[in-house]
C-alpha positions as CSV (number, residue, x, y, z in Angstrom):
1,M,-42.7,-38.6,-41.2
2,L,-40.8,-35.3,-41.7
3,L,-41.6,-33.2,-44.5
4,S,-39.2,-30.5,-45.1
5,L,-36.0,-29.1,-43.1
6,T,-35.5,-25.3,-43.4
7,I,-32.1,-23.6,-42.5
8,R,-30.9,-20.5,-42.5
9,D,-27.5,-19.5,-41.0
10,V,-26.5,-22.7,-39.4
11,V,-22.6,-22.8,-39.4
12,L,-21.8,-23.1,-43.4
13,I,-25.3,-23.0,-44.3
14,E,-26.9,-20.1,-45.5
15,R,-29.8,-20.9,-46.9
16,L,-31.4,-24.4,-47.4
17,D,-35.0,-25.9,-47.9
18,L,-35.4,-29.6,-48.3
19,A,-38.3,-31.7,-48.8
20,F,-38.3,-35.2,-47.5
21,P,-40.3,-38.3,-49.5
22,S,-40.8,-41.5,-47.8
23,H,-39.0,-44.5,-47.7
24,L,-34.9,-44.3,-48.0
25,S,-33.5,-41.1,-48.6
26,V,-29.5,-40.8,-48.6
27,L,-26.9,-38.1,-48.0
28,T,-23.5,-38.3,-49.2
29,G,-20.5,-35.9,-50.0
30,E,-16.8,-35.7,-49.4
31,T,-15.7,-35.9,-45.5
32,G,-15.8,-32.3,-43.9
33,A,-18.4,-30.9,-46.6
34,G,-21.3,-30.2,-44.0
35,K,-23.3,-33.7,-43.8
36,S,-23.0,-33.2,-39.6
37,I,-24.6,-29.8,-39.9
38,L,-27.5,-31.0,-41.3
39,L,-27.8,-33.5,-38.4
40,D,-27.2,-30.9,-36.1
41,A,-29.6,-28.5,-37.7
42,L,-32.1,-31.0,-37.2
43,G,-31.2,-31.6,-33.7
44,L,-31.9,-28.0,-33.1
45,A,-35.3,-28.1,-34.0
46,L,-36.1,-31.3,-32.1
47,G,-34.8,-29.9,-28.6
48,S,-31.2,-30.8,-28.5
49,R,-29.1,-28.4,-26.8
50,A,-28.2,-25.0,-28.5
51,D,-24.4,-24.0,-29.0
52,S,-23.8,-20.6,-30.3
53,G,-21.1,-21.9,-32.2
54,L,-23.8,-23.1,-34.9
55,V,-24.7,-19.3,-36.1
56,R,-23.1,-18.6,-39.3
57,K,-20.1,-16.3,-38.8
58,G,-21.7,-12.8,-39.3
59,A,-25.1,-13.7,-38.8
60,T,-27.0,-12.6,-35.9
61,Q,-29.4,-15.6,-35.7
62,A,-29.8,-19.2,-37.1
63,V,-33.3,-20.3,-37.6
64,V,-34.3,-24.0,-38.2
65,I,-37.7,-25.2,-39.2
66,A,-38.6,-28.9,-39.2
67,S,-42.4,-29.9,-40.7
68,F,-43.9,-33.4,-39.8
69,E,-46.9,-35.2,-41.3
70,V,-49.1,-36.2,-38.0
71,L,-51.5,-38.8,-38.1
72,P,-54.9,-39.1,-36.5
73,D,-53.5,-41.9,-34.1
74,D,-50.1,-40.2,-33.8
75,P,-48.9,-40.0,-30.0
76,V,-47.7,-36.7,-30.4
77,Q,-51.6,-35.3,-30.7
78,G,-51.7,-36.1,-26.9
79,I,-49.1,-34.0,-26.1
80,L,-50.1,-30.7,-28.2
81,R,-53.5,-31.1,-26.7
82,S,-52.5,-31.3,-23.0
83,H,-50.2,-28.0,-23.7
84,E,-53.3,-26.3,-25.4
85,I,-51.3,-26.2,-28.9
86,P,-53.4,-26.3,-31.9
87,V,-53.6,-29.5,-33.6
88,E,-53.3,-29.7,-37.2
89,D,-52.4,-32.5,-40.0
90,T,-48.9,-30.9,-40.2
91,L,-46.7,-30.1,-37.1
92,V,-44.0,-27.0,-37.5
93,L,-41.2,-27.1,-34.9
94,R,-39.1,-24.2,-34.9
95,R,-35.9,-23.1,-32.8
96,V,-34.2,-19.7,-33.3
97,L,-30.7,-19.4,-31.7
98,N,-29.3,-16.0,-31.4
99,S,-25.4,-15.3,-31.7
100,D,-25.4,-14.9,-27.7
101,G,-26.1,-18.6,-27.2
102,R,-30.2,-17.9,-26.1
103,S,-32.6,-19.6,-28.0
104,R,-36.3,-19.6,-28.7
105,G,-38.8,-22.7,-29.5
106,F,-42.0,-22.4,-30.8
107,V,-44.6,-25.4,-31.8
108,N,-47.2,-24.7,-34.4
109,D,-46.2,-21.1,-34.0
110,Q,-46.7,-21.4,-30.2
111,P,-43.9,-20.3,-28.0
112,A,-43.1,-23.9,-26.3
113,S,-39.8,-24.8,-24.0
114,V,-36.8,-26.9,-25.2
115,S,-38.3,-29.6,-23.1
116,L,-41.3,-29.7,-24.8
117,M,-39.7,-29.4,-28.2
118,K,-37.4,-32.4,-26.9
119,Q,-40.3,-34.6,-25.7
120,I,-42.0,-33.9,-29.1
121,G,-39.1,-34.6,-31.3
122,D,-38.3,-37.9,-29.5
123,L,-41.5,-39.0,-30.9
124,M,-41.1,-38.0,-34.4
125,V,-37.3,-38.7,-35.2
126,E,-35.0,-41.3,-33.8
127,I,-31.6,-40.2,-34.5
128,Q,-28.9,-43.6,-34.1
129,G,-25.9,-41.2,-32.4
130,Q,-28.8,-40.8,-29.5
131,F,-28.9,-44.4,-29.2
132,E,-26.4,-44.3,-26.4
133,Q,-28.6,-42.2,-24.2
134,R,-31.9,-42.9,-25.0
135,G,-32.7,-46.0,-27.3
136,L,-31.6,-49.2,-27.8
137,L,-28.4,-49.1,-25.8
138,D,-30.5,-48.0,-22.8
139,P,-31.3,-51.0,-21.1
140,S,-34.2,-49.4,-19.4
141,N,-35.6,-49.6,-22.9
142,H,-35.7,-53.0,-23.8
143,R,-38.6,-54.2,-21.6
144,A,-40.7,-51.4,-23.7
145,L,-39.3,-52.7,-27.1
146,L,-40.0,-56.5,-26.5
147,D,-43.4,-55.4,-24.9
148,A,-43.9,-53.8,-28.4
149,F,-43.4,-57.1,-29.7
150,I,-45.9,-59.3,-28.0
151,A,-49.0,-60.3,-29.1
152,T,-51.4,-59.4,-26.4
153,P,-50.4,-56.0,-25.3
154,G,-53.3,-55.5,-23.3
155,L,-51.5,-57.6,-20.7
156,V,-49.4,-54.8,-19.6
157,D,-52.3,-52.5,-19.0
158,G,-53.8,-55.2,-17.2
159,V,-50.6,-55.4,-14.7
160,S,-50.1,-51.8,-14.8
161,T,-53.7,-51.2,-13.4
162,A,-53.2,-54.4,-10.8
163,W,-50.1,-52.7,-9.7
164,E,-52.0,-49.4,-8.7
165,I,-54.8,-51.0,-7.0
166,W,-52.0,-53.1,-4.9
167,R,-50.2,-49.9,-4.5
168,L,-53.5,-48.1,-2.8
169,A,-54.3,-50.9,-0.7
170,R,-50.6,-51.3,0.5
171,D,-50.8,-47.4,1.0
172,A,-54.1,-47.6,3.2
173,R,-53.1,-50.4,5.1
174,R,-49.7,-48.8,5.9
175,E,-51.5,-45.6,7.0
176,A,-54.3,-47.5,9.0
177,E,-51.5,-49.2,10.7
178,A,-49.7,-46.0,11.5
179,A,-52.4,-44.7,12.8
180,A,-53.5,-47.8,14.8
181,S,-49.9,-47.9,16.4
182,K,-50.1,-44.0,17.4
183,A,-53.6,-44.3,18.6
184,A,-52.5,-47.3,21.0
185,S,-49.6,-45.3,22.1
186,D,-51.9,-42.1,23.0
187,E,-54.6,-44.0,24.1
188,A,-54.5,-42.7,27.7
189,F,-54.0,-39.3,26.4
190,L,-56.9,-39.8,23.9
191,R,-59.1,-40.8,26.7
192,H,-58.3,-38.1,28.5
193,A,-58.8,-35.6,26.2
194,I,-62.5,-36.8,24.6
195,D,-63.5,-36.6,28.2
196,E,-62.6,-32.8,28.3
197,L,-64.3,-32.6,25.0
198,N,-67.3,-34.3,26.0
199,S,-67.8,-32.6,28.7
200,A,-67.0,-28.8,27.2
201,K,-69.7,-30.1,24.4
202,P,-68.1,-27.7,21.7
203,Q,-70.3,-26.2,18.7
204,P,-69.1,-24.9,15.7
205,G,-69.7,-21.1,15.6
206,E,-70.0,-20.8,19.4
207,E,-67.0,-18.7,19.4
208,A,-68.5,-16.0,17.2
209,T,-71.9,-16.3,19.0
210,L,-70.2,-15.7,22.4
211,A,-67.9,-13.0,21.6
212,L,-70.7,-10.9,20.4
213,R,-72.7,-11.6,23.5
214,R,-69.8,-11.1,25.6
215,T,-69.8,-7.3,24.0
216,S,-73.3,-7.1,24.7
217,L,-72.8,-7.9,28.2
218,M,-69.8,-5.3,28.7
219,H,-72.4,-2.8,27.2
220,R,-75.6,-3.7,29.2
221,A,-76.1,-1.1,31.2
222,Q,-76.1,1.7,27.9
223,I,-78.3,-1.0,25.7
224,A,-80.6,-1.2,29.2
225,E,-80.9,2.7,29.5
226,A,-81.5,3.0,25.6
227,V,-84.0,0.1,25.7
228,E,-86.2,2.0,28.5
229,S,-86.0,5.1,26.9
230,A,-87.0,3.6,23.6
231,L,-90.0,1.9,25.2
232,K,-91.1,5.0,26.7
233,S,-90.9,7.0,23.3
234,L,-93.1,4.4,22.2
235,S,-95.8,3.2,24.5
236,G,-97.2,4.7,27.3
237,D,-99.8,7.6,27.9
238,R,-97.3,10.1,26.0
239,G,-95.8,7.5,23.7
240,A,-95.9,7.1,19.9
241,E,-98.5,4.5,20.0
242,S,-100.7,6.7,21.8
243,A,-100.5,9.4,19.6
244,L,-101.0,7.3,16.3
245,N,-103.9,6.1,18.3
246,N,-105.1,9.7,19.0
247,A,-104.8,11.0,15.7
248,A,-106.7,8.1,13.9
249,R,-109.6,8.8,16.2
250,L,-109.4,12.5,15.3
251,L,-109.6,11.8,11.6
252,E,-112.3,8.5,12.2
253,R,-114.6,11.5,13.3
254,V,-114.4,13.7,10.2
255,R,-113.9,10.8,7.6
256,D,-117.5,10.7,6.3
257,K,-117.2,14.6,5.6
258,A,-114.0,14.3,3.8
259,G,-114.9,12.3,1.0
260,T,-111.9,10.1,0.1
261,Q,-109.6,12.6,1.1
262,L,-108.6,10.9,4.8
263,E,-108.6,7.3,3.1
264,M,-104.8,6.7,2.4
265,P,-103.5,9.1,5.6
266,L,-106.1,6.7,7.7
267,A,-104.3,3.6,6.0
268,T,-100.9,4.8,6.7
269,I,-101.4,5.8,10.4
270,E,-103.0,2.0,10.8
271,R,-99.9,0.5,9.1
272,A,-97.3,2.7,11.5
273,I,-99.7,1.7,14.4
274,V,-99.1,-2.1,13.5
275,E,-95.1,-1.5,13.2
276,T,-95.1,0.6,16.3
277,V,-96.7,-2.5,18.6
278,E,-94.7,-4.7,16.3
279,A,-91.7,-2.8,17.4
280,I,-92.7,-2.4,20.9
281,S,-92.7,-6.1,20.9
282,Q,-89.3,-6.6,20.0
283,I,-88.3,-4.1,22.3
284,E,-89.6,-5.7,25.2
285,A,-88.2,-9.4,24.1
286,V,-84.8,-7.8,24.4
287,Q,-85.4,-5.9,27.7
288,Q,-86.9,-9.4,29.0
289,E,-83.2,-11.4,27.3
290,E,-81.2,-8.7,29.6
291,D,-83.2,-9.7,32.3
292,L,-82.6,-13.3,31.8
293,G,-79.5,-13.5,34.7
294,T,-77.0,-14.3,32.2
295,T,-73.8,-12.8,33.3
296,L,-70.8,-11.3,32.0
297,E,-68.9,-13.8,34.1
298,S,-70.3,-16.6,32.9
299,V,-69.9,-15.9,29.1
300,E,-66.4,-15.0,29.4
301,A,-65.7,-18.4,31.2
302,R,-67.3,-20.2,28.6
303,L,-65.5,-18.2,26.2
304,F,-62.4,-18.4,28.1
305,D,-62.6,-22.0,28.8
306,L,-63.2,-23.0,24.9
307,R,-60.2,-20.8,23.9
308,S,-57.9,-22.7,26.4
309,L,-59.0,-26.0,25.3
310,A,-58.1,-24.9,21.4
311,R,-55.0,-23.9,22.3
312,K,-54.3,-27.2,24.3
313,H,-54.3,-29.2,21.3
314,G,-53.3,-26.8,18.8
315,V,-56.6,-25.9,16.9
316,T,-59.2,-23.1,16.7
317,V,-62.2,-23.1,19.0
318,D,-64.6,-23.9,15.9
319,A,-62.5,-27.1,15.2
320,L,-63.2,-28.6,18.4
321,A,-66.1,-30.5,17.4
322,D,-64.1,-32.0,14.5
323,L,-61.3,-33.0,17.0
324,Q,-64.0,-34.3,19.4
325,Q,-65.1,-36.7,16.3
326,S,-61.8,-37.4,15.3
327,I,-60.6,-38.8,18.6
328,A,-64.0,-40.6,18.8
329,R,-62.8,-42.4,15.7
330,K,-59.5,-43.2,17.0
331,L,-60.8,-44.7,20.2
332,A,-63.4,-46.9,18.4
333,A,-60.6,-48.1,16.1
334,I,-58.6,-49.2,19.4
335,D,-62.1,-50.4,20.9
336,D,-62.7,-52.5,17.9
337,G,-59.9,-54.7,18.1
338,G,-58.5,-53.9,14.6
339,A,-61.4,-55.0,12.8
340,N,-60.7,-52.2,10.3
341,L,-56.8,-53.0,10.0
342,R,-57.8,-56.8,9.0
343,Q,-60.2,-55.9,6.3
344,L,-57.0,-53.7,4.7
345,V,-54.8,-56.5,5.0
346,A,-57.3,-58.6,3.5
347,A,-57.8,-56.3,0.8
348,E,-54.3,-55.9,0.1
349,Q,-53.6,-59.6,0.0
350,H,-56.4,-59.9,-2.7
351,A,-54.5,-57.1,-4.7
352,R,-51.3,-58.7,-4.4
353,A,-52.6,-62.0,-5.7
354,Q,-54.3,-60.2,-8.3
355,Y,-51.3,-58.6,-9.5
356,R,-49.2,-61.6,-9.1
357,A,-51.3,-63.5,-11.4
358,K,-51.3,-61.0,-13.8
359,A,-47.7,-60.3,-14.1
360,A,-47.3,-64.2,-14.3
361,Q,-49.5,-64.0,-17.7
362,L,-47.3,-61.2,-18.9
363,S,-43.9,-62.8,-18.0
364,E,-45.0,-65.8,-19.6
365,E,-45.9,-63.8,-22.8
366,R,-42.7,-61.9,-22.5
367,R,-41.1,-65.3,-22.5
368,R,-42.8,-66.2,-25.9
369,A,-42.1,-62.8,-27.7
370,A,-38.2,-63.3,-26.4
371,H,-38.2,-66.5,-28.1
372,G,-39.5,-65.2,-31.8
373,F,-37.6,-62.0,-31.3
374,D,-34.7,-63.5,-30.9
375,Q,-34.7,-65.6,-33.7
376,A,-35.8,-62.7,-35.8
377,V,-32.9,-60.6,-35.0
378,Q,-30.7,-63.7,-35.3
379,A,-32.2,-64.2,-38.9
380,E,-31.1,-60.4,-39.6
381,L,-27.5,-61.0,-38.5
382,V,-26.1,-63.8,-41.0
383,P,-26.4,-61.5,-44.0
384,L,-24.8,-58.6,-42.1
385,K,-21.9,-60.9,-41.5
386,L,-22.5,-61.3,-37.6
387,D,-23.5,-65.2,-38.2
388,R,-21.2,-66.4,-35.7
389,A,-22.8,-63.9,-33.0
390,R,-25.7,-64.7,-30.7
391,F,-28.4,-62.4,-29.8
392,V,-30.3,-63.1,-26.4
393,T,-33.5,-61.3,-24.6
394,S,-32.8,-61.9,-20.9
395,L,-35.4,-62.0,-18.7
396,A,-34.2,-62.0,-14.7
397,A,-36.9,-61.9,-12.1
398,M,-36.6,-59.1,-9.7
399,D,-37.0,-58.7,-5.9
400,E,-40.5,-58.1,-5.0
401,A,-39.3,-54.5,-3.7
402,E,-38.2,-54.0,-7.5
403,W,-41.9,-54.9,-8.6
404,G,-43.8,-52.0,-10.2
405,P,-46.3,-51.0,-12.9
406,H,-44.2,-53.0,-15.3
407,G,-43.9,-56.6,-14.1
408,V,-41.8,-58.8,-11.8
409,E,-38.7,-59.3,-14.2
410,R,-35.9,-57.1,-15.9
411,V,-35.6,-57.2,-19.7
412,T,-31.9,-56.7,-21.0
413,F,-30.7,-57.3,-24.6
414,E,-27.4,-59.1,-24.5
415,V,-25.3,-60.5,-27.3
416,A,-22.2,-63.1,-27.5
417,T,-19.9,-62.1,-30.7
418,N,-17.5,-65.3,-30.6
419,P,-18.7,-69.0,-30.0
420,G,-18.8,-70.4,-26.6
421,S,-18.5,-67.0,-24.9
422,A,-21.3,-65.7,-22.4
423,P,-23.4,-63.4,-23.3
424,G,-23.4,-59.6,-22.1
425,P,-24.6,-56.2,-22.2
426,L,-24.7,-55.0,-26.1
427,A,-23.0,-51.7,-25.7
428,R,-19.7,-53.1,-23.9
429,I,-19.5,-56.5,-26.0
430,A,-19.6,-55.2,-29.4
431,S,-17.5,-53.3,-31.3
432,G,-18.2,-49.9,-33.0
433,G,-18.6,-51.6,-36.3
434,E,-20.5,-54.5,-35.1
435,L,-22.9,-52.3,-32.8
436,S,-24.0,-50.3,-35.9
437,R,-24.8,-53.6,-37.7
438,F,-26.7,-55.0,-34.1
439,L,-28.5,-52.0,-33.9
440,L,-29.6,-52.1,-37.7
441,A,-31.0,-55.5,-37.1
442,L,-32.7,-54.7,-34.2
443,K,-34.4,-51.6,-35.7
444,V,-35.6,-54.0,-39.0
445,V,-37.1,-56.3,-36.7
446,L,-38.9,-53.8,-34.7
447,A,-39.9,-51.3,-37.6
448,R,-43.3,-53.1,-37.7
449,V,-43.9,-51.9,-34.0
450,S,-42.1,-48.7,-33.7
451,S,-44.2,-45.4,-32.9
452,V,-41.2,-43.6,-34.2
453,P,-42.1,-42.4,-37.6
454,T,-38.3,-41.7,-39.1
455,I,-34.8,-43.0,-38.3
456,V,-31.5,-41.4,-39.1
457,F,-28.3,-43.0,-39.5
458,D,-25.4,-41.3,-39.3
459,E,-22.5,-43.3,-40.9
460,V,-24.2,-46.8,-39.9
461,D,-21.9,-48.4,-42.4
462,S,-18.7,-47.2,-40.8
463,G,-15.9,-49.5,-40.8
464,I,-17.3,-52.0,-43.3
465,G,-17.4,-52.5,-47.1
466,G,-18.3,-55.1,-49.8
467,A,-20.7,-57.8,-49.1
468,V,-21.5,-56.6,-45.6
469,A,-21.8,-52.7,-46.6
470,A,-24.4,-54.4,-49.5
471,A,-26.3,-56.3,-46.7
472,V,-26.4,-53.0,-44.7
473,G,-28.1,-51.2,-47.7
474,E,-30.5,-53.9,-48.5
475,R,-32.0,-53.9,-44.7
476,L,-31.9,-50.2,-45.1
477,Q,-33.9,-49.9,-48.0
478,R,-36.1,-52.9,-46.5
479,L,-36.6,-50.7,-43.2
480,G,-37.6,-47.6,-45.8
481,E,-40.8,-49.6,-46.4
482,E,-42.0,-49.7,-43.0
483,L,-40.3,-46.2,-41.9
484,Q,-38.8,-42.8,-43.1
485,V,-34.8,-43.5,-42.9
486,L,-32.5,-40.9,-43.9
487,V,-29.0,-42.0,-43.6
488,V,-25.4,-40.0,-44.2
489,T,-23.1,-42.7,-46.0
490,H,-19.7,-42.8,-47.2
491,S,-20.7,-46.4,-48.6
492,P,-21.6,-46.7,-52.2
493,Q,-23.6,-50.0,-51.9
494,V,-25.6,-47.6,-49.0
495,A,-26.1,-44.9,-51.3
496,A,-27.2,-46.8,-54.5
497,R,-30.7,-48.1,-52.3
498,G,-32.0,-44.7,-51.6
499,M,-35.3,-43.9,-53.3
500,H,-33.8,-40.2,-52.9
501,H,-30.3,-39.0,-53.1
502,W,-28.8,-35.7,-52.0
503,R,-25.2,-34.8,-52.4
504,V,-23.4,-32.5,-50.0
505,A,-20.8,-30.4,-50.9
506,K,-18.8,-27.0,-50.1
507,Q,-18.7,-24.0,-52.2
508,Q,-15.7,-21.6,-52.2
509,A,-16.5,-18.0,-53.1
510,A,-13.9,-15.1,-52.4
511,E,-14.3,-14.5,-49.0
512,T,-16.9,-17.2,-48.1
513,T,-17.4,-21.1,-47.9
514,T,-20.7,-22.2,-47.7
515,T,-22.3,-25.7,-48.0
516,R,-24.7,-26.7,-50.5
517,V,-27.2,-29.6,-50.8
518,D,-28.2,-30.9,-54.0
519,A,-31.1,-33.4,-55.3
520,L,-29.4,-35.5,-57.8
521,E,-31.2,-36.9,-60.9
522,P,-30.5,-40.5,-62.2
523,N,-27.3,-39.7,-64.4
524,E,-26.4,-37.4,-61.5
525,R,-26.5,-40.5,-59.2
526,R,-24.7,-42.4,-60.9
527,E,-21.5,-40.1,-61.1
528,E,-21.8,-39.5,-57.4
529,I,-21.5,-43.5,-56.6
530,A,-19.0,-43.7,-59.2
531,R,-16.6,-41.4,-57.5
532,M,-17.4,-42.8,-54.0
533,L,-16.3,-45.8,-55.5
534,S,-13.0,-44.4,-57.3
535,G,-12.2,-41.5,-55.9
536,A,-11.5,-37.7,-57.1
537,H,-10.8,-39.5,-60.7
538,V,-13.7,-41.0,-62.1
539,T,-13.3,-43.9,-64.5
540,D,-15.5,-45.7,-66.9
541,E,-15.3,-48.7,-65.0
542,A,-16.5,-47.0,-61.6
543,R,-19.5,-45.8,-63.5
544,A,-20.4,-49.3,-64.6
545,A,-19.7,-50.4,-61.4
546,A,-22.3,-47.9,-60.2
547,S,-24.7,-48.5,-62.8
548,M,-24.9,-52.1,-61.7
549,L,-25.7,-51.0,-58.1
550,L,-28.1,-48.9,-59.0
551,N,-29.9,-51.8,-61.4
552,A,-29.2,-54.2,-58.2
553,A,-31.4,-51.8,-55.8
554,A,-34.0,-51.3,-58.4
555,A,-34.4,-54.9,-59.1
């Protein structure tokens, strides 16, 4: 619900702070007083397109702040969390518009894109002037509106889930068919390739191992000479091992005469002898490996063969083993006679049947809901002086290519405004005055399932008066019992129904003109409604008529 609207330097509004109650609120005033400016300002906070012309003359920027009450189960909570915006009991949308046309948006004081503000705004407020773009007049929304009216909403989710399962099964079957078709056309190549790979027996990491071995063999003479010299230094009569053993023997001879002084040196020499023997063993192993007969030519031949095979197949050497397994699987799929494909086809057929069954249940439920919905809307049309009109919710079966997560039929709201005429699209059949009343009737019926807590009507009473205007006012009042409703009106019958009444007026100063908005007390309300009834000169008769309207609304 909209709690407050703060406006700074928007067109003729220099400074304005409004607090909004629940139920029905009305704004009245002379034509040109600035009522539309309020809606433009609210639209800015809701993510509407910014126009530098909205900045008050002489000001550097315009600021609009809209605050909303947010309930725990409000859909906007999920959007806030997904964008890591703090979730609080109050949602604050702030828009700053500079005089050069650039604007910035904030949600709960966090910088936000205009598209995010618009997404949030669409969940918080519905403005009648936007119906043409994304509301009741857009047939793409009619299915969702009808689904909100059905008795078992779980059917919609069930159809969506079944569709996703069928889609995944169909995609898997198509991929398998494409793979099988390609494999069959490439069978000769695949069998030749697998023979090459099986013969080569590539191993993961083999390229790096061969490269190191090749480097070693390229310097074989230097390595052999170094190994030989190292062995001579460590072993033999004049090597380190002999020297260490000789030192140990010399110290052992006087060990008992030195007390404990030679214990640590002897222990260290013994460790050195063990480490030296181990080093000699390891160096001899290297020497023996160098003598195994592996040649530089054989290592290079293996390395170059693997690299050539990898280039042929457009992969790295390390990926050859995975390629070998992949080709083997493709050939296995060809050899098994399409058993896997048959399983995928069966799975797809089963998923399609499940989807069709759930979609049929949803279609039947939609037909029942449409009947009740049509009757409810029709009942609202009679007091709105549209009793000769006929409202029809049309359900048209779609071709299978058009089926989707929302079912197998197209839902369209249609009307016939004259007896005997065929129903047609709401936007094309109804005139301007009729259209506003049709939309009002729909909103009254849909109020109990609406996810948008606030609705704004901009002159919904345009072109009507008398009993029709009274009926419109009564329905707006009833709609206000379910939702928060804000109405900009020129109709005294509608204005009298408001629980809260603002008057919008221009205020002239020496060099400036500003718009002011005043909350009216009961006596002021009667005077404003009397003015709406009689014009500039308010008569006692007009005041009496205004009192009657107010008393009737309060009854």
